[in-house]
N, C-alpha and C positions, 0 to 999 in steps of 0.2 A: 104939683110935686111929682118928681119921677119916684118910682119904686124899684127896688132891686128885683129882678126877676126870681121867681122860685124855681131851683134846680129841678131837673126832672129827675125821676127815681133812677139811680145807678149813675147819674153823671157826676163828673169830677167837679170838686169846688174850682171856683174861678182863679185862685191862687195856688192850685195843685194840692197833691195830697200830702198829708203830714205821714212821713215814714218814721217807724220805730227805729232808734239807733241800734246799730248792729256792732256787738262788741266781739272781738276775737276770743276764743276759749282759752283757758288755762292749758299749759303744756307741761308735762312730766316726761321724764325718760325711763324706760325700762329695758331690762336685759334678763332673759331667762337662760338658765344653765341646764345642760344634760339632757334626760329625758322629758323634761316640762316642754322641750321645744316639739316634741310630738304634738302638742295641742295647738301649735301656731301655724299660720300660713306660712309658705316657703320664704316669702321676702323678710319675714320678723325672725327666723330662727337664727340663733348662734351670734345675734348683733344686737347692737343697741339701737332702740327706735323710739319715735315720738308718741305720746298718747295725749290726745286732747281731751278735756274734761270740763264741765261746768260744776260749779260750787265747790265743796269740799268733800269729795268721796272718800271713804275708807280704801286704805290700799287693797284690802280683800275684794271690795266690790270692783276695784280696778282690775284686779288679777282675774276674777272670774267674767268680768265684762270682755276681756281678752280671749277667754275660752279655756283657762286653766282651773280645774276645781281646786278649792282649798285644801281637800284631803291629800293632794299630791305635793303640797308644799311644806318644807321643813324649816327654811329659813328666810328671811327678808332682811335686807339692809336698804336704809334710805339715807342718801348722803353718808354712806359709809358707817352708819350706827344701826345696830340690830333693833327690829322693830316688831310689835305684834300686829295682828291683822286690824286692829282698830285704828291703827296710825292714820291720821289724815292726811291726804295729799296736798300741797301747795305748789303753786307755778314754779317751775325750774327743778323740782325735786327730781333726784336720780335714783331709781329703786333697782336692785338687783335680788332676783328671786331663784332660789335653790332648791332641789329635791331633797330626799333623804339622803344624809350622810351616813355611810357604813364603816368606814375607817378613820373618819377625822373626828376628833372629840371637839364638839362645839358647845360645850356645857356652860361656858362663860357667857354665851349670848343667849338670845330669845329662841328657844327651840319650840317649834310651833305644834309638832305632831304630839299626841299622847304617848305615854309610856306603853310598850308592848303588852298585850294581853297574856296573863301568865298560862293560859291555856287558848291556843288559836280558836277562834270561832268565827264562822262566816255566814253570811245570808246571800244568797246569788238571786239576781233578777230574772225574769221569766225567760229570758234568751239564753240563759247559761246552765240549762239542764244538764248536758254532757260534762261540763266542767265540774258541777256539783257531785256528779257521780263518781268521777276520777278522784277528788279530794276525799270523799266518802271512803273509797276503796283505800286510800292511803291512812285512813284512820282520822279524818279532821271532821269536826263537828261542823257540818254545813247544812243550813236550811235551805230548802227550795221547794216552790210549788209553781206550777205554771199558771196559776190564776192570781199570784201576788199583785196587788196595785203597788204603784210607787209609794203611796201613803202608808201602806202596810209594811214595806220593807223598812222605809225610814223609822216606823214605831219599833219593829222588832230589833232593829239595831241600835236604838236609843236606850238608855244614855251610854253609848260607847262600849256595849257589851259585846257587840259583834261587828265585824268589819264588813262593810257592803262590798260586793264584787258585782261590777256592771260595765257595760260599754256606753251607759248613758251618762253623759257629764252633767246633765240637768240634775239628777238625784243627787249627786255628790256636791252640788253647788247649794244645796239647802242649807240653812243655818243650823238646823237640828242635827245634821250629820257630823259626828265626830271622828269616825273611822271609815275608810273607804279607800277603793283603789279601781282606777279606770283600767279595764283589761284592754290590751292594744290588739291582740291576734283575734282572728276569726275563727281559729281552728282549735278544737277542745284540748289536744295534747299539747299544744303550744301555749294555750291558755294556762293549763295546769302548771306547765314548766314556768311560765311568769310568774305564777302565784308563788310557786315554791321558792324561786329565787328572790323575788320582792321581799317575802316575809322570812326567809332563811329557815325554812320548815325542815330541812332534811334530817336533822336530829329529833324532831318531835313526830316523825312518822310512826304509826301504830298500825300496820297493815292488817286488814281483815277484822277490825275491832268495830266497825260499824256497818249497818245495813245499807247497802247501795240504794235500796228502794225508799227508805224511810228515814235514815239517818239515826235510827235507834241503835243501842249497843247490842253487841252480839256476845253470847257466852255459850260455853260446851254444855250439851245435854246428854243424859243417858240414852242410848239406842231405844231403849225399851219404852221410853216416854214418847218417842215420835214415830214408833213403828207402824202404826195403823195409817200414818199420813204419808209414808214412803212408797215410791214405786217398787214393783215386786224385784226388779233387777238390782235396784240400789239397796234393798234390804240385804240381798245375797252379796253384794261385791264390798259393801263400805261399812265401816263400823265406828267411825268418829264422826259426830254430828254437833251443829252449832245452830243456835236460834236467836233471832231477834226478839228483844225483851219487849218491843213496842207492836210491830205488825205481826210477829210469830212466824215469819218467813224461815225456812230451815235450809241450812248450808251444809255442803260436804265437799270434799276434795275430789270433785269429778273430773271429767275429762277436760274440763274449761279452766282447772286450777292453774296449769303450767302457764297458759297465756295470761292469766291475771297476775301471776307472780312475775312473768317478763314485764308487764305494764308497771307493775310496783318498782322493779328495778330500773327500767328506763326513767321513771321519775325521780327515783333517788340519784341516778346519775346526773340527770339534768339538774337537779338542785345542787349539785357541786360545780357546774360549769360557770366560768368567769364570764362568757359572752352574754350580753343582755339580750333580751327576747327581740323578736322581729318587730320593726315599727310598722304596723298596718294601719294605725289609727289614721282616720280621714281627717285632715285639718279642716276649720272652719272655713 
């Protein structure tokens, strides 16, 4: 009786290898509008393009897979109907994704951003220290430390009590993040201009009301109460003093005051400009 030979290790079976069937992925169509295009590669900007996917991902997962943080999105339509982030994609769906609407009333549709904070409050990531100081100078509650971890930033901002300012899109894609903005510029003054415009902060400015160093509130104090802490020439030349209630730093209108006032006016004027901030965000 003839016996079938035992195949060698690694050898192919006599009748060939059984291959797993390959199925084409599902395809949907996306179109992103206005500044959301900053996050896309050039060939996908301001045009409709195909998005291939497996299973039934949420539209939020698809948007963030394409590089756009959900905190930047204010409205999504799928096949012409307004949808929330939890809408599941199906093959052939056509999605349009919009940023913040400033002048158009979209209240009848699903607006995805939370209502604005009554008092603007921010937390900056470790790379935005100069921006944090400029926002504090303008009077905005802005937390910053150069040793904040990403987890700490998300925890500080939750549950939506502060807006995260960052250039790291990964932080903004976290599910726990409710409010956030991806800063485009790499220059502190342009970054401050961006934030002022994005959140319409011109009318909320309270210059010199916060400590640039620690973010504590500043109040006027009697000269006598800080006299032992002042340099000799400062005692002689200045009579109005202010002190941070948190770190104790003392402020007065010295030679640097004119420059700081000029910086404040620059921010105020920038916040009135119509032209959007420069697009320096590197696409994925």
